[in-house]
Structures are given as C-alpha cells and as structure tokens.
N, C-alpha and C positions, 0 to 999 in steps of 0.2 A: 783122359777118358778112364784110365785105370782107377784113379782116386774116386771119381764120381760113381762109377759102377760098384766099387768096393763099399762105399758108403751106403749105396742103395741095397746091396746084398746083405750088409750087416743089419739093416733094418727089417729084413724079412725073417720069417720063422726058420729055425735051424733046418738045414738040408734042402731048402727051397731054391737057393741060388748060390752059385760058385763063380768066382772071378779068378782067372789065372793069366799070367803074362809070360811070354817068351820073347825076349828082345823087345821089339817095337810093337808086337802083336798082342792085343788084349782079347781074351775069349770070355764070353759070358755064357754060362749054362744055367737055365732057370726053368721052373715049371710052375703051373698054377698052384697057389697056396691053398686054394679051396674057398668056399663061400663064407667061412667064419673069420677071414682076415680082412681087416679094414685098411683102406689106403690111408697113409699118413704122410710123414715127411719123406718117406722113401720115394713118393711120386715126384717130389721136386728134385731129388737126386737123379732120377731117370731123365727128367727134363733137362737138367744141367748137362748130363752126358750126351743126350741127343743134340743139344744145341752145339756142344763142342764138335761132335761128329759132323753135323751139318756145316758148320763154319769151316772146318778143315776140308771137307769135300768141295765146298764152293771155291775155296782158295786153290785147291788142287786143279779143279776143272778150269778155272780161269787161267791159271798158268799154262796148262796144257793147250788151251785154245789160243793162247798168245804165242805158242811155238816152243815152249820150254820142253826140255827132255824130261822123262819120268823122274830122274834123280833131282833135277832142278825144281820141278813142280812139287815133289815131296818135301824138299828142303824149304821151299817157299810156304807151303801149307803149314808145316810144322812151325816155322818162324812166325807166321801170322797168328796162329792160336796161342803161341807162347808169348807174344808181344802184347796182344790186345785182349781185353776182357770181352765177354759176349755183349755187354752193354755198349762198349766202345765200337764194336763191329756193327751193332744195330744202329748206332748214331753216326756212322761213318760220313754220311753226307753233310752233317752239320759240325763235324769236328775239325777245327783249324789244323792244318798241317798233316792231316791223315794221309792224303795222297802222297805227300813227300816221304812219310815213313814207310808206306807200302813200296814206293820206288826204291828206297834204300834196301829193304829186305829183298826185293827182286834182284837188284844188282849184286847183292852179297851172294845170293844163291846161284845166280848165273855164272859168277866167276869162281865160286868155291862151293859147289853143292856138297852137302854133308852126306 
C-alpha cells in the first residue's frame, strides 16, 4: 500500500499529496489539485493501491468470519497480499493449487500469528 500510494503522490503536483508511514499504518493526505491537472499514470497507481486494500480487507473479513482472532486474521490478510498478486487473486477460481496455498497460509497464521 505504501509503495503504490507513494508512486501516486509522486505523480501529483508538489504539495498536493503526502504519504507517511508509522509501523504498519500508512496515511495519505491529499487535496484536489485543481481543474488544470490531467489524470495520467497516477490514476493506475491509485487503482493498484485500492486493489491491494480491497484484497487485504477481503482476506481479513474472511478469516474473521471463519473464527480467527484479530491477530490471526491480520496475519492471514498480510500473508495473502504478500503471497499473491492482484491478478492471481482475481483468477483464484481457475488457479490450480490456489486453495491449498491459502490453507497453508491459514494454518501458519493460526499457529503463529505475527
């Protein structure tokens, strides 16, 4: 998330966006750059960041719904987005062995949450 938002902020006019990080928390401060700024590659970086955030939130919610503790669910969500690309997660239903890999991540986080 940090890397994707930092790339996006770097593509904006000076002073329009700032990304900071404290531990695992990433903070974005941004304002409207005005009508004279055209969207460019910065838009794709935002899409990448939002996809990462959505994938992580989906994994976290799934683990919590399955009875994981908050620490276990956080470990699992972090492992999922660290192991699979957004394209792999989107194609999960057609990727051989995908479920087995998810099961391994779940077991790892259940026994040793980070």
